[in-house]
VEXDREN-2710 file (C-alpha; in Angstrom, 1 decimal):
% VEXDREN-2710
k/r/px/py/pz
1/MET/121.7/135.5/150.4
2/SER/118.6/137.4/149.3
3/GLN/119.3/137.8/145.6
4/SER/121.3/135.8/143.1
5/PRO/124.6/137.3/141.9
6/ASN/124.7/138.6/138.4
7/PRO/126.9/137.0/135.7
8/ARG/129.5/139.7/136.2
9/GLN/129.8/138.9/139.9
10/LEU/130.0/135.2/139.1
11/ARG/132.8/135.7/136.7
12/ALA/134.7/137.9/139.2
13/ILE/134.3/135.1/141.8
14/GLY/135.4/132.5/139.3
15/HIS/138.5/134.4/138.3
16/LYS/139.9/133.8/141.8
17/LEU/139.1/130.0/141.7
18/ARG/141.4/127.2/140.7
19/PRO/140.1/124.3/138.6
20/VAL/138.8/121.6/140.9
21/VAL/138.7/118.9/138.2
22/THR/140.6/118.3/135.0
23/ILE/138.9/116.3/132.3
24/ALA/141.7/114.7/130.2
25/GLY/142.2/111.9/127.8
26/ASN/139.7/109.5/129.5
27/GLY/136.9/112.0/129.1
28/LEU/134.0/111.9/131.4
29/SER/134.7/108.8/133.4
30/ASP/132.5/107.8/136.3
31/ALA/135.1/109.0/138.8
32/VAL/135.3/112.4/137.1
33/ARG/131.5/112.7/137.0
34/LEU/131.3/111.9/140.7
35/GLU/133.9/114.4/141.6
36/ILE/132.2/117.2/139.6
37/GLU/128.8/116.3/141.3
38/ARG/130.5/116.5/144.7
39/ALA/132.2/119.8/143.9
40/LEU/129.0/121.4/142.6
41/ASP/127.1/120.2/145.7
42/ASP/129.7/121.6/148.0
43/HIS/130.9/124.8/146.2
44/GLU/128.0/125.7/143.8
45/LEU/130.4/127.6/141.5
46/ILE/133.4/125.6/140.2
47/LYS/136.0/125.9/137.6
48/ILE/137.0/122.9/135.5
49/LYS/139.7/122.3/132.9
50/LEU/139.0/120.5/129.7
51/ALA/142.2/119.0/128.3
52/VAL/140.5/116.7/125.7
53/GLY/141.8/117.4/122.2
54/SER/140.2/119.7/119.7
55/ARG/137.7/122.5/120.3
56/ASP/134.9/120.3/118.9
57/THR/135.8/117.5/121.4
58/ARG/135.9/120.0/124.3
59/ASP/132.5/121.4/123.2
60/ALA/131.0/117.9/123.1
61/VAL/132.4/117.0/126.5
62/LEU/131.2/120.2/128.0
63/ASP/127.7/119.9/126.5
64/GLN/127.5/116.3/127.9
65/LEU/128.7/117.5/131.3
66/LEU/126.2/120.3/131.5
67/GLU/123.3/118.1/130.5
68/GLY/124.3/115.3/132.9
69/THR/124.8/117.6/135.9
70/GLY/122.1/120.2/135.4
71/ALA/124.8/122.9/135.8
72/GLN/124.8/126.1/133.8
73/LEU/127.8/127.5/132.0
74/VAL/128.8/130.9/133.3
75/GLN/131.9/131.4/131.2
76/ARG/134.3/129.5/129.1
77/ILE/137.7/130.8/128.1
78/GLY/139.9/128.3/126.1
79/ASN/140.2/125.1/128.0
80/THR/138.6/126.4/131.2
81/ALA/134.9/126.5/132.0
82/LEU/133.1/128.1/135.0
83/LEU/130.0/126.1/136.0
84/LEU/127.2/127.0/138.4
85/ARG/124.6/124.8/140.1
86/ARG/122.8/126.4/143.0
87/ASN/122.3/124.2/146.1
88/ALA/119.0/124.5/148.0
89/GLN/120.9/124.4/151.4
90/PRO/124.5/125.4/150.8
91/ASP/127.2/125.0/153.4
92/PRO/128.4/128.5/154.2
93/ARG/131.9/127.1/154.9
94/LYS/132.2/125.5/151.4
95/SER/130.0/127.5/149.1
96/ASN/132.1/129.8/146.9
97/LEU/129.0/132.1/146.5
98/LEU/128.4/132.5/150.2
99/ARG/132.1/132.8/151.1
100/MET/132.9/135.3/148.4
101/LEU/129.8/137.4/148.5
102/GLY/128.8/137.2/152.2
END
């Protein structure tokens, strides 16, 4: 892919995705972190669900997640966040960006 998709294109792709991970009462456990890392490596653009209490708690968990993974927030609507972390050598069969734009 020669150029990066713009935020509008990313949101359009994200609209079609289902959340790959739900962060619930246990917060960011090691297992959840590993699954998010794997999903970002494989898919580059992922949707996650934050089912962890108040808005302030969700904000804190999301900030912690973004800092820990190096992902960027594309969009957040309510309990759902769309994250992007580009992969230097994405797998065309798994990457949501390559599959949806290519």
